[in-house]
C-alpha positions in Angstrom: 176.0 137.6 -7.9 174.3 135.3 -5.4 170.5 135.2 -5.7 170.0 135.2 -1.9 172.1 138.3 -1.5 170.0 140.0 -4.2 166.8 138.9 -2.5 168.0 140.2 0.9 168.9 143.5 -0.6 165.4 143.7 -2.2 163.5 142.8 1.0 165.6 145.3 3.1 165.0 148.1 0.5 161.3 147.4 0.4 160.9 147.3 4.1 163.0 150.4 4.8 161.8 152.4 1.8 165.3 153.3 0.6 168.6 151.9 -0.5 170.3 153.8 2.3 168.1 152.3 5.0 168.6 148.8 3.5 172.4 149.3 3.4 172.4 150.2 7.1 170.3 147.2 7.9 172.4 144.8 5.9 175.8 146.3 6.9 176.9 146.9 3.3 177.4 150.0 1.2 174.5 151.9 -0.4 176.1 151.3 -3.8 176.3 147.5 -3.3 172.7 147.4 -2.2 171.5 149.2 -5.3 173.7 146.9 -7.4 172.2 143.8 -5.9 168.6 145.1 -6.6 169.5 146.1 -10.2 170.9 142.6 -10.8 167.8 141.0 -9.4 165.6 143.1 -11.7 167.8 142.1 -14.6 167.6 138.4 -13.7 163.8 138.6 -13.5 163.3 140.9 -16.4 161.0 143.2 -14.5 161.2 146.4 -12.5 160.7 145.9 -8.8 160.8 149.5 -7.7 159.7 152.9 -8.9 162.6 155.2 -8.0 162.4 158.9 -7.0 165.1 161.2 -5.7 163.8 160.7 -2.1 162.5 157.1 -1.9 161.6 153.9 -3.7 158.2 152.4 -4.1 157.2 148.9 -5.1 155.8 148.1 -8.5 153.1 145.4 -8.8 155.9 142.8 -9.5 157.8 144.0 -6.4 154.7 143.8 -4.2 154.2 140.2 -5.4 157.8 139.3 -4.7 157.7 140.9 -1.3 154.7 138.8 -0.3 156.9 135.7 -0.7 160.6 136.5 -0.4 160.8 137.1 3.4 159.4 133.6 4.0 161.9 132.1 1.6 164.8 133.8 3.2 163.6 132.8 6.7 163.3 129.2 5.6 166.9 129.4 4.2 168.1 130.9 7.5 166.3 128.3 9.5 167.7 125.5 7.4 171.3 126.7 7.7 170.8 127.3 11.5 169.4 123.8 12.0 172.3 122.2 10.1 174.7 124.3 12.2 172.8 123.7 15.5 172.9 119.9 15.0 176.7 120.0 15.5 177.3 123.0 17.9 174.1 123.7 19.8 171.3 126.2 19.4 172.1 129.6 18.0 170.5 132.5 16.1 167.6 134.9 16.7 164.1 133.9 17.8 161.5 136.6 17.1 158.6 136.3 19.5 155.3 138.1 20.0 153.2 138.1 23.1 150.3 140.1 24.7 151.6 142.9 26.9 150.4 141.8 30.4 151.1 138.1 29.8 154.4 139.0 28.4 155.4 141.2 31.4 154.0 138.8 34.0 155.3 135.5 32.6 156.9 135.4 29.1 159.8 137.7 29.9 160.8 135.7 32.9 160.4 132.4 31.1 162.6 133.6 28.2 165.3 134.7 30.7 165.3 131.1 32.1 165.4 129.7 28.6 168.2 132.1 27.5 170.2 131.1 30.5 170.3 127.5 29.3 171.0 128.5 25.7 173.7 131.2 25.5 173.8 131.1 21.7 170.2 132.2 21.3 169.3 135.9 20.8 165.7 136.8 21.9 163.7 139.5 20.1 160.5 139.9 22.2 157.7 142.2 20.9 154.8 142.9 23.3 151.6 143.9 21.7 147.9 143.3 22.4 147.2 143.3 18.6 147.4 140.0 16.7 150.8 140.0 14.9 150.9 138.9 11.3 153.6 136.3 11.8 154.5 136.0 8.1 154.6 139.7 7.3 156.5 140.7 10.5 158.9 137.8 10.5 157.7 136.4 13.8 158.9 132.9 14.6 156.5 132.2 17.5 153.6 134.0 19.1 152.2 133.4 22.6 148.5 134.0 22.7 145.7 133.9 25.2 141.9 133.4 24.9 140.6 132.4 21.5 143.2 131.9 18.8 142.8 133.0 15.2 143.5 129.7 13.6 143.8 130.4 9.9 147.2 129.3 8.6 148.5 128.8 12.2 149.4 125.7 14.2 148.8 125.8 18.0 150.6 124.1 20.9 148.4 124.4 24.0 150.2 125.4 27.1 147.4 125.7 29.7 144.3 127.6 30.6 143.5 130.6 32.7 140.3 131.8 34.5 139.1 135.3 34.9 138.6 136.4 38.5 136.7 139.3 40.0 138.8 141.1 42.6 138.8 144.2 44.8 140.9 145.8 47.5 139.9 145.4 51.2 139.5 149.2 51.3 137.0 149.2 48.5 135.0 146.3 50.1 135.0 148.0 53.4 133.4 151.1 51.8 131.1 149.5 49.2 130.4 146.1 50.6 131.1 142.6 49.1 129.0 141.2 46.2 127.4 137.8 47.0 126.2 137.0 43.4 127.2 138.2 39.9 124.0 140.3 39.8 125.3 142.4 42.7 128.1 143.6 40.5 125.7 145.9 38.6 125.5 148.0 41.7 129.2 148.3 42.1 131.9 150.5 40.5 133.7 148.2 38.0 136.8 148.7 36.0 136.1 148.1 32.3 138.9 146.3 30.5 138.4 147.2 26.8 140.7 144.4 25.7 138.0 141.9 26.6 135.8 140.6 23.8 132.7 141.9 25.7 134.1 144.5 28.1 130.8 145.3 29.9 129.5 141.8 30.1 131.1 139.6 32.8 130.2 135.9 32.8 130.3 133.5 35.7 129.2 129.9 36.0 127.9 127.8 38.9 126.5 124.3 38.8 126.6 124.4 35.0 124.5 127.5 34.8 126.0 130.7 33.4 125.3 134.0 34.9 126.1 137.1 32.8 125.9 140.6 34.3 126.1 144.0 32.6 128.6 146.1 34.5 129.4 149.8 34.5 132.2 152.0 35.7 133.9 155.3 35.1 137.3 153.9 34.4 138.0 152.2 31.1 141.5 150.7 30.3 142.9 148.4 27.7 145.3 146.6 30.0 144.8 143.9 32.6 147.8 145.2 34.5 146.3 148.6 34.7 143.0 147.2 35.8 144.8 145.3 38.6 146.7 148.5 39.7 143.4 150.4 39.7 141.7 147.8 41.8 144.6 147.8 44.2 144.1 151.6 44.6 140.5 150.9 45.8 138.6 152.5 42.9 136.5 149.5 42.0 136.2 145.9 41.1 138.3 144.3 38.3 137.7 141.2 36.3 141.0 140.0 34.9 142.9 136.8 34.0 144.3 134.8 36.9 147.9 135.1 35.7 147.8 138.8 36.3 146.7 138.4 39.9 148.9 135.9 41.7 151.1 138.3 43.6 148.3 140.8 44.4 146.1 138.0 45.9 149.0 136.3 47.7 150.0 139.6 49.3 146.4 140.5 50.4 146.3 143.6 48.3 143.3 142.2 46.4 140.6 139.8 47.5 139.0 137.3 45.2 135.2 137.7 45.0 132.4 135.3 44.2 134.4 132.2 45.2 131.5 129.8 44.6 131.5 130.8 40.9 134.0 130.2 38.1 134.8 133.0 35.7 135.4 133.0 32.0 138.2 130.8 31.0 140.6 130.8 28.0 143.5 128.8 26.6 147.2 129.8 26.6 149.1 128.6 23.6 152.1 129.0 21.4 151.3 129.5 17.7 153.4 129.4 14.6 152.9 129.3 10.9 151.5 126.2 9.3 153.3 124.6 6.4 156.8 125.7 7.2 159.6 123.7 8.8 159.9 124.7 12.4 163.5 125.4 13.3 164.9 123.3 16.1 165.6 126.4 18.3 161.9 127.3 18.1 160.7 123.8 18.8 163.0 123.7 21.8 161.7 127.0 23.1 158.1 125.8 22.8 158.9 122.6 24.6 160.6 124.6 27.3 157.6 127.0 27.7 155.1 124.1 28.0 157.1 122.5 30.8 158.0 125.8 32.5 154.5 127.2 32.8 153.5 124.1 34.7 156.0 124.9 37.5 155.6 128.7 37.5 152.6 128.8 40.0 151.0 131.2 37.5 147.5 129.8 36.8 
């Protein structure tokens, strides 16, 4: 029996925890899935699973194989897709991870524009503010903001953003407008716990950094939620510029401390180092780099 069919059955069983789950995922029978795994064990001369009546668990040999088999299967899929793509255009699935707010504000729309040009591509977008493990989760491409975790990853820089302090006209009419970063310590601020230092907001003017310790009753782990709270008039938010464009343009929020620049960070596309990048992923990265420059986002 084909080795790659056996490996696919093994990986699906390990990831789902059962032959039934693997069979459903692969679109084959439970019996055939079990047969593929048994033949792989016979080929290798080791047991890959400890079987019980309810589920299967990995042996040490199975754990070792699972750490490497998904990447091998992905590389094979990418190779075959590239060969096919070269003659009939881009096709297949691209699995993408992105931060929640950036994904909602920009990535989803960008992918819609990309998909419109490439009808053979299927997009699997996963929004999370946690750093995805690209290898373990089978992610082809991740969009990240701020400081990137560089180990084993390659980065294509797309642009940069600046954090801005903003408040609603209603809040400013009630509480007054801060003239310096130090004034923020006397205001009600919305604490975004996704930030590296949620209670320390940094600003710079004339090359000199001003850092202020802020406080507030409302803590959230979402820039979008911080923007919505600021619009409601509850306090001052300090969020990335890409989350603010429509609110500032509409007048719902007012930028504060115009003579200062806020903290900045990079926006980039990251992918695994040392693996051949499929043409469909390379094309998507090129599209995103060009698209963000025309999106009036930053």
